[in-house]
C-alpha atoms as an extended CHARMM CRD file, in Angstrom:
* protein
*
        88  EXT
         1         1  MET       CA             29.7320000000       -6.8830000000        4.7150000000  PROA      1               0.0000000000
         2         2  ALA       CA             32.6370000000       -4.5080000000        5.2620000000  PROA      2               0.0000000000
         3         3  VAL       CA             32.2940000000       -1.7580000000        7.8170000000  PROA      3               0.0000000000
         4         4  LYS       CA             33.0390000000        1.6820000000        6.4970000000  PROA      4               0.0000000000
         5         5  THR       CA             34.7610000000        4.1370000000        8.7570000000  PROA      5               0.0000000000
         6         6  LYS       CA             34.5000000000        7.8500000000        8.3670000000  PROA      6               0.0000000000
         7         7  LYS       CA             37.4880000000       10.0750000000        8.6770000000  PROA      7               0.0000000000
         8         8  ARG       CA             37.0630000000       13.1440000000       10.8410000000  PROA      8               0.0000000000
         9         9  PRO       CA             36.7200000000       16.2530000000        8.7180000000  PROA      9               0.0000000000
        10        10  GLY       CA             39.9520000000       18.1930000000        8.7280000000  PROA      10              0.0000000000
        11        11  ALA       CA             41.8480000000       15.4220000000       10.5160000000  PROA      11              0.0000000000
        12        12  LYS       CA             45.5520000000       15.7750000000        9.9360000000  PROA      12              0.0000000000
        13        13  LYS       CA             48.6270000000       14.0820000000       11.2240000000  PROA      13              0.0000000000
        14        14  SER       CA             49.9660000000       16.0960000000       14.1270000000  PROA      14              0.0000000000
        15        15  GLY       CA             53.5750000000       16.0660000000       12.9720000000  PROA      15              0.0000000000
        16        16  LYS       CA             54.6290000000       15.6810000000       16.6060000000  PROA      16              0.0000000000
        17        17  PRO       CA             57.2000000000       13.0280000000       17.3930000000  PROA      17              0.0000000000
        18        18  VAL       CA             55.7510000000        9.8500000000       18.8020000000  PROA      18              0.0000000000
        19        19  THR       CA             57.0650000000        8.9290000000       22.2430000000  PROA      19              0.0000000000
        20        20  PRO       CA             58.0090000000        5.2660000000       22.5590000000  PROA      20              0.0000000000
        21        21  THR       CA             55.8270000000        3.5270000000       25.1150000000  PROA      21              0.0000000000
        22        22  ALA       CA             55.9110000000        0.2940000000       27.0650000000  PROA      22              0.0000000000
        23        23  SER       CA             53.1480000000       -2.2870000000       26.8240000000  PROA      23              0.0000000000
        24        24  ASP       CA             51.2820000000       -0.5870000000       29.6950000000  PROA      24              0.0000000000
        25        25  GLY       CA             51.2910000000        2.7600000000       27.8500000000  PROA      25              0.0000000000
        26        26  ARG       CA             54.0220000000        4.3870000000       29.9710000000  PROA      26              0.0000000000
        27        27  PRO       CA             56.5370000000        6.5590000000       28.1650000000  PROA      27              0.0000000000
        28        28  THR       CA             59.9270000000        4.8580000000       28.0520000000  PROA      28              0.0000000000
        29        29  VAL       CA             62.0960000000        7.9110000000       27.4080000000  PROA      29              0.0000000000
        30        30  GLY       CA             63.4590000000        9.9210000000       30.3380000000  PROA      30              0.0000000000
        31        31  GLY       CA             61.6120000000        7.6480000000       32.7850000000  PROA      31              0.0000000000
        32        32  PRO       CA             60.4650000000        6.5030000000       35.3130000000  PROA      32              0.0000000000
        33        33  TRP       CA             57.0160000000        8.0000000000       34.7680000000  PROA      33              0.0000000000
        34        34  LEU       CA             54.0730000000        8.1930000000       37.1670000000  PROA      34              0.0000000000
        35        35  THR       CA             50.3550000000        8.4500000000       36.5490000000  PROA      35              0.0000000000
        36        36  THR       CA             48.4040000000       11.2320000000       38.2430000000  PROA      36              0.0000000000
        37        37  GLU       CA             47.2400000000        8.7150000000       40.8660000000  PROA      37              0.0000000000
        38        38  GLU       CA             50.7970000000        7.5040000000       41.5460000000  PROA      38              0.0000000000
        39        39  ALA       CA             52.1900000000       11.0520000000       41.7400000000  PROA      39              0.0000000000
        40        40  ALA       CA             49.3980000000       12.1130000000       44.1110000000  PROA      40              0.0000000000
        41        41  ALA       CA             50.0570000000        9.1030000000       46.3590000000  PROA      41              0.0000000000
        42        42  MET       CA             53.7690000000        9.8930000000       46.4120000000  PROA      42              0.0000000000
        43        43  ILE       CA             53.0850000000       13.5120000000       47.4430000000  PROA      43              0.0000000000
        44        44  GLY       CA             50.2160000000       12.6820000000       49.7920000000  PROA      44              0.0000000000
        45        45  LEU       CA             47.5080000000       14.5230000000       47.8620000000  PROA      45              0.0000000000
        46        46  ARG       CA             44.3210000000       13.4550000000       46.1410000000  PROA      46              0.0000000000
        47        47  PRO       CA             44.5870000000       12.9670000000       42.3550000000  PROA      47              0.0000000000
        48        48  LYS       CA             41.8400000000       15.5880000000       41.9850000000  PROA      48              0.0000000000
        49        49  THR       CA             44.1740000000       18.1940000000       43.5340000000  PROA      49              0.0000000000
        50        50  LEU       CA             46.7930000000       17.6170000000       40.8130000000  PROA      50              0.0000000000
        51        51  HSD       CA             44.0420000000       17.7270000000       38.1960000000  PROA      51              0.0000000000
        52        52  ASN       CA             42.7590000000       21.0410000000       39.5860000000  PROA      52              0.0000000000
        53        53  TRP       CA             46.2660000000       22.5170000000       39.6730000000  PROA      53              0.0000000000
        54        54  ARG       CA             46.7120000000       21.6320000000       35.9870000000  PROA      54              0.0000000000
        55        55  ALA       CA             43.2960000000       23.0720000000       35.1180000000  PROA      55              0.0000000000
        56        56  ILE       CA             43.9930000000       26.4580000000       36.7270000000  PROA      56              0.0000000000
        57        57  ASP       CA             47.6130000000       26.3910000000       35.5530000000  PROA      57              0.0000000000
        58        58  GLU       CA             48.9800000000       26.6100000000       39.0990000000  PROA      58              0.0000000000
        59        59  PRO       CA             52.6070000000       27.7150000000       38.6540000000  PROA      59              0.0000000000
        60        60  ASP       CA             53.8350000000       26.0430000000       41.8360000000  PROA      60              0.0000000000
        61        61  ARG       CA             53.1020000000       22.3790000000       41.0980000000  PROA      61              0.0000000000
        62        62  PRO       CA             54.9770000000       19.3320000000       39.8700000000  PROA      62              0.0000000000
        63        63  LYS       CA             55.4990000000       19.5450000000       36.1220000000  PROA      63              0.0000000000
        64        64  ALA       CA             53.0060000000       17.4730000000       34.1370000000  PROA      64              0.0000000000
        65        65  HSD       CA             53.6910000000       16.0770000000       30.6590000000  PROA      65              0.0000000000
        66        66  LEU       CA             51.0680000000       15.1680000000       28.0780000000  PROA      66              0.0000000000
        67        67  PHE       CA             51.6670000000       12.1850000000       25.8430000000  PROA      67              0.0000000000
        68        68  GLY       CA             48.6620000000       11.9080000000       23.6010000000  PROA      68              0.0000000000
        69        69  ARG       CA             45.6890000000       12.3370000000       25.9160000000  PROA      69              0.0000000000
        70        70  ARG       CA             47.4070000000       10.9470000000       29.0060000000  PROA      70              0.0000000000
        71        71  VAL       CA             49.1010000000       12.9410000000       31.7380000000  PROA      71              0.0000000000
        72        72  TRP       CA             52.3970000000       11.7350000000       33.1800000000  PROA      72              0.0000000000
        73        73  TYR       CA             54.7410000000       13.0110000000       35.8590000000  PROA      73              0.0000000000
        74        74  LYS       CA             58.4580000000       12.3000000000       35.9170000000  PROA      74              0.0000000000
        75        75  GLN       CA             59.3100000000       10.7120000000       39.2270000000  PROA      75              0.0000000000
        76        76  SER       CA             62.3740000000       12.9600000000       39.5080000000  PROA      76              0.0000000000
        77        77  ASP       CA             60.2140000000       16.0940000000       38.9610000000  PROA      77              0.0000000000
        78        78  VAL       CA             57.8230000000       14.9980000000       41.7100000000  PROA      78              0.0000000000
        79        79  GLN       CA             60.7330000000       14.3150000000       44.0620000000  PROA      79              0.0000000000
        80        80  LEU       CA             62.2790000000       17.7370000000       43.3200000000  PROA      80              0.0000000000
        81        81  TRP       CA             58.9350000000       19.4250000000       43.9940000000  PROA      81              0.0000000000
        82        82  MET       CA             58.5740000000       17.5290000000       47.2660000000  PROA      82              0.0000000000
        83        83  ASP       CA             62.1100000000       18.4730000000       48.3310000000  PROA      83              0.0000000000
        84        84  ALA       CA             61.3900000000       22.1450000000       47.5870000000  PROA      84              0.0000000000
        85        85  HSD       CA             58.2110000000       22.0170000000       49.7130000000  PROA      85              0.0000000000
        86        86  LYS       CA             59.4900000000       20.1790000000       52.7710000000  PROA      86              0.0000000000
        87        87  GLU       CA             58.2800000000       21.5470000000       56.0620000000  PROA      87              0.0000000000
        88        88  THR       CA             61.2280000000       22.0420000000       58.3710000000  PROA      88              0.0000000000
């Protein structure tokens, strides 16, 4: 017996360009890319802090990029943010 699948009402193609990804789901364009956990470890923060900053739209944070439903940080963006926030 074949399984029928229902299409979501009003579902449309997004029309957004698809970002090429590696087998682990990482974007391959403009790389290297970090997960929230990897970016937080690099900075020395908890992943929840980066999540909270995104949620409240904190202007002074490393730039986050959404690819589909996943959040990625460019390693170079994280490094630039860290350099700008060095304690001297």
